[in-house]
N, C-alpha and C positions, 0 to 999 in steps of 0.2 A: 264724405262717407268712406268708411274704412272696410276692407274685406269684401268688396263687391264681387259677386260671382256672375252677375248678369241675370240672375234669377231673383226678382224682388222678394218673393215669398221666403226663399232660403236666406237671403240677406237680412230680412226682417227678423227671422229666428236667430240668426247670428248676432244681430244688434242687441237683442234681449239677453242672450247668454253672456255677451261681452259686458253689458251693463251690470249684470248680476255679479260677475267675477270681480269687477271693479269695486262694487259695494262690499263684498266679503273681504277683499284685500285692504280696503280702507278701514274697515272695522278692526281687522287684525293689526294694522299698523297703529291705530289709535290705542289699542290695548297694549301693544309692546312699548309705546311711548308713554304709557300711563297717563293719558290725557283724560280730562273729566268726561263723564258719561254723556254730557249734553253736547259734545263737540260736533257729532254727526247727526244730531237730532234737529228737525225743523223747529224754527221759532213759532210758538203757538200765538196766533193773532190776538186772541182774547186776553192772554196774559200780558202781551206787549202793550195793548191799549190800556189795560188796568194799571200797569206800572207807570206809563207815561201820562195817563189822564186824558180821556176823550173830551174834546171841545166841540167839534162839529165835523160834518162830512159833506162832500159834494161830488157829483158825477162829472168826470172829465171826458167821457166818451172813448172812442176807439183810438188807441195809440200804439206805437211800436216801442217796446221796452227791452232793455237788456236782460238776457237770461240770468246773468250772474247777480242781478239785483233782486231776484226772487229768492227769499230766504226762509219763508214760512208758509203756514197753511191756516186756513180758518177752522177746519174741522179736526185738526191735530192728527191727520192721517199717519199711521205707522207703516203704510205700504211703501214709503219712499224715505231715503235719508236726506240729509241737508242739501246734497247736490242732486236730489231727485233721482237717485239710482234705486231700482226696485230692491226691496229688502226681503222679498220672498217670491215664490213662483205663483202666488195667488193672483197677481195682476197680469200674468203672462198673456192670456188670450186677448184681452182688450188692448194691451200694450202692443203686441205684434200686429194686431189689426190696424192700429193707428200708424205704426211704422211702415206697414205695407202701403197704406194710403199715401203717406208722405213720399215714399220711394216711387210710387206711380204718378206722382204729381197731382193727386186729387186734392180738392179743396178741403181744408180742415178749419173748422170754426175757431174764431179767436177765443182765448181764455178770458176769465174774469178775475180781476185782482183788486185788492185794497192797497193803497199806497200810504205809507207813513214816512215822511221825509224822502229819502232816496231808496227806501226798502219796499219790496212788494210781497204780498201774501196772497196765495192762490185761494180763491173762493170756488172756482170751477175750472178744471183743466189740468189736474195733476199729471195724468198720463201723457197729455200733449206736451207738457213741459219736460217730462222725463225723456220722451222720444226726441224732442228737439235737442236736448243736451247730448243724447247718445249719437245723434247724427251730426254733431259738431256745429250746430247753428249758434249764432251769437245773439240773435234778437227773436222776438215773437210778438204777434199782434195780440192786444189785450184791451178789453173794456175796463177802464180804470175808474175806481172810486177813491178819491183822496180823503183821508181821515186826518184832521188836524188835532194835535195833542198839546197838552200844557208843556211837556218837555220834548225836546227833539230826540230822535233815536240815536244820535251820535254816540259811538262807543258800544252799542249793543251788537254783540257778535254771537253770544251764546245765551242759553236760558238763564244761567247763573248771573249774567250781567243785569237782569231785570230786578234783582234784589236791590242793588245800589240805586237804580233809577226810581224804584218804588219809595225807598226811604228818602231820596232827595226830593221827590214830588211832595211827600208829606211834610218834609222840613220847610219847603218853600211856601206851603199853605200856612204853616205856623209863623214863618218869618219871610214875608213877601218881598224879598230883595228884587231889585230891577236893574237892568242895564249892566254897567261895569261891576257893580257890587254882586249881582247875581252870578256873573261869570267868574268872579274872583274866589268865591267860597265853594271849594271843591274838596270832597273827601273820597278816599279809596275804600275805607271800611264803611259799610252801610250803617252800622250801629253808631258810628261817630256822628252821623247826621242827627240821630235822636238825642245824643248827649249835648251836641252843640245847640240844638233847639231848646232844650231845657235851660242851658246856660244863658242864652239870649233872653228867654222869657223872664228868668230871674233878674237879669240886668235891667230889663224893662220895668219890672216891678220896683226895683230899688230907685230907678229914675223917677217913676211916678210918686213914690214916697217922698223923695227929696224935693220934688217940684210941687207936690200937692195937687196935681192935675192928672186926669185920665188921658192916656195916649192910645191911639188905635195901633193895630199890628203893623200897618204900613209905616207909621211914624216911628215906632220902636225900631223896626228893621233899618230904616234910613239913618236914624241917629246912632244906632249901635255900630253900623259900618263906618260912619264918619267920625264918631267921637271915641269909639272903643277899638274896633278892629284895625282900622288903618294906622292910627298912631302906635298901637301896640306892635303890630307887625313890623313897622319901621324900626322900633326899638329892638325887636327880636333879631332883625337882620343885622343891625349894627353890633349886636352882642353875639352874632354868629350862632343863633339858637334855632334857625329854621332847618338847616341841613338839607337832606334829600326829601323831606316831607313837603306837602303843599303848605301854603301859608295858613290855611284854615286848620290843618292838622297840627301845625306847630303852635298856633294860638290855643287850640283846645288842650294840648298836652301841657303847655307851660302855664296856662291859666289855672288848670287843675292843680298843678304842683305849687303854684303861688299860694293858693289858699291852704293846701295841706301842710306846706312847710312854714309859711309865714303868717297865716291866718289874717289875710287882708284881701279886700277886693280892689284896692287901689293899685295904680301902676306908677312907677317912677324909675329913674335910672338906678336908684339904690336897690329897689325891689328886683329889677332885672339882673343886676350884677350879683345880688345874693342868690338868685335862682341859678344863674350860670355857674357860680362856684359850687353850689350844693349838688347840682345835677351832674357836674363833671368830676366830683370828688369820689 
């Protein structure tokens, strides 16, 4: 605890004023750095679940969780920023009452959170989390409900990251890659997932036309990765056409150029060499 005067009520008031100043300074710093608007905004639980795809949930009971793992809210409250600093004086009375209770050593009920991966979202207890941060605590007791999703939340830091996750989830529903194949096909631009999905479905249609048999999505995905993506990426690497892009991004760019420039869906060393020469000219 910082700035103790020995008078709990006065210290609780100072805790709130200090937290408010930090929030204002953080907002100003983000504006000066021209950071995206969502940098200091809590992640909305409903949007995160929608982007990742809900599968199931289960209650885990009372646990001790890290405060820095709490990144969002269920009700999209605007009373606190991403670090649970108060954004206005609207919450002052209740905030100071809880801070006073903490400083007096009184019992404070556990909060309630949802867990997705390593991230936690407050369902009940925003003020308690804010006070705990202000008092320099690192952990807090919480009743935890775990939500399992189709995609893991790795890489989700800000609200804008949800767009990529949402497009990837839809892509994997259309092209159900698994295991190593699933991990290998990664895009930075969300729209690229839509384009790649269209490309793979077209590849699967040509495959069924050639073989005269219907193939389900799982079979198309597995064969596309083994018969198209893997050998093509190998050729692209040998031709130094991957660069700083991901393998999937390189595949999408070059496969598009292949048809635009050479009007063919086939791959060969001659095609790759021609593409390399034309793209570098």
